[in-house]
Steps between C-alpha positions, in 0.01 A plus 500: 500500500718522809827309475561243768820320587460122477587311817624147551268225616481411872764259624283320757140430596527748787621770260203420275261538794662830596480623140128427483426651840699814414253546214205443740422154365441272798601156375532171684823300492365246251442772239836662570669160457347421160563856380865478609540167319331637189746790487806287571406217262368742235175307470155654443285524812145368459263656755153357538225612736169676540455848355608777734759311708796705374647296212537793261637720776795262545625581150453874554687492830779286354553739207510799733733333752745381233489824302377318188241588240164331547354370174144374535315273260136511604344183366149476359298272276609539138848635579712453187860545383448853367378614842747298708825484298533754219338665203613733226418870484307471176423870467868595526593221258254633241658844529843341447372322185353824362825686567704230323265512202514880486881482505493263205633205697473177297722263699233278658743332743611838629139617525411188698792554741391861547138406563585225747765696689496449876384859556158394367474204738256553787618297796216354701556365856664164412753644256558797730575260787774337291674833445661540842876540534722283718456580868187702428248241381143625551233338714252346256153455649268266307179581683193274515629241253187291553300758300678405175444191287715188475650606166655810655612294798690268264662799330603640838656165591729532196601853603580394857709209371745703291427867581513589135257618233530465124388797292503370141613832352779556755602156624519359852511741794651347813502636853847613609383404848164325560242714678381428853169332418198503732189315379170538685173311466169512686441132421191552289640215291792261529830598340681226306756299697770563238498872577485448875806275484702793365421697815529498876149482645343675799141519619428849636237457769308751707721622787429400857360762737837606639653559157190667363494739796861594428407561135216733603723691741762547228256596225255704710719621790259781588217257582400458865670200667173353627334553164782320317470201733123481455527532121752216475311267733170573324648419158677189629161368616330615181735279298381195694149546359405342170494819293506526120810721528678546832674835553871509424777698667438786258143527634627491858725799431222683314250443782742618768572808289131570440415469870788729585365759253168478686686570829392169649690368801308171527252291304125510559214321316389811312850580375554140388171510306574840343852409385465129419525582129869575552552139609253295298426538129207261451145577609431148630801528732395848616141385564622209712710731719218752538251228599673446833831330423684832528355578845590150623861531380536849646367381836757218504781740409406743778478217754839354402677837519339580836606161637855551371520840669410360844 
C-alpha cells in the first residue's frame, strides 16, 4: 500500500469547499459547512439521501484529500460483531495449541496467553478504525447503515460514544485519536434518534442543473458540450416524473460516458431508447419512458436549449 502523508483539517468553510473541488467533488456550501463543523468538532457526520447522490464519494474524497486511510464498513442485514469488530484466527490458534502440546507445555495460563496473543486477532473495520495514531486518524465510512438491524445500531451507538472496544481476552482497546466518522443511509428505514444525536446531520439531495453540469464536465471532460447540457436537462426533468427509482448522479455520469463512447454529440429519440438502461434499472420505469414520455422530455429539452441560444 502506498504511504500517504496525513494532512491537517481545513481551517475554514472556503478551504473545505476548495479541498472538495480539488478532488473533483462539486459540493454546495451547505455540505461544505457541515463537513467543516464535523471535522472541527470531531463529531460523526450523518449523511442521508437517495441512492446515487454521492454520499459514499464524500468519504472517499475526504480520505484522499486529507491523506488518511479509508476504512469502510459495508452494512447488510445480519451484520454481526465477528464481521464488524474482530474475530480470532482459529486455524492459527489451533496450530499454536498443537505446538505447545508437542513441546510438552503444561502451564495452562501461559498456553492461554500464547493462544490469545494479539497476533492472532483479526481486526475487522470497527476495531481497525480505532487503531489510528494521533494526527493520522483514518476516515471511517459506515455505509448504508439502514441495511442493518436495530441491535447492531445500538452496538454502534456504544462504539461512537466512547470509541473503544472490549476484547475479553485482551482488555479494552481505545482509540488514540477517534476516527473521522461518516455514516450514510438511503432511508429505507428510520435510524434511532439516539444515534442521530451523536452526529451532525445533512440531507444530500440531487444537485441542481448548474451543479450537475459542472459534475459531468469534471467527470466526463471529453463529452461534447451540447451533449452534456442535454444529458443534464433530460435527467433533471426525468427526476420530476413519478418513477420507481429516479437516476442518481452516478447514472448521469455513466450515461454521459456511454454516449461519449458512442461518439454522440447530441441526444435523439433512438439513442435515448437504446441507452435508457444506463439510466433506469426497473422495467416499469423504462417502459414508461419508451411509451412516449422520453420523446416529450427530449422535445422540451431541445426547445429550451434552442431558446436559450437565441
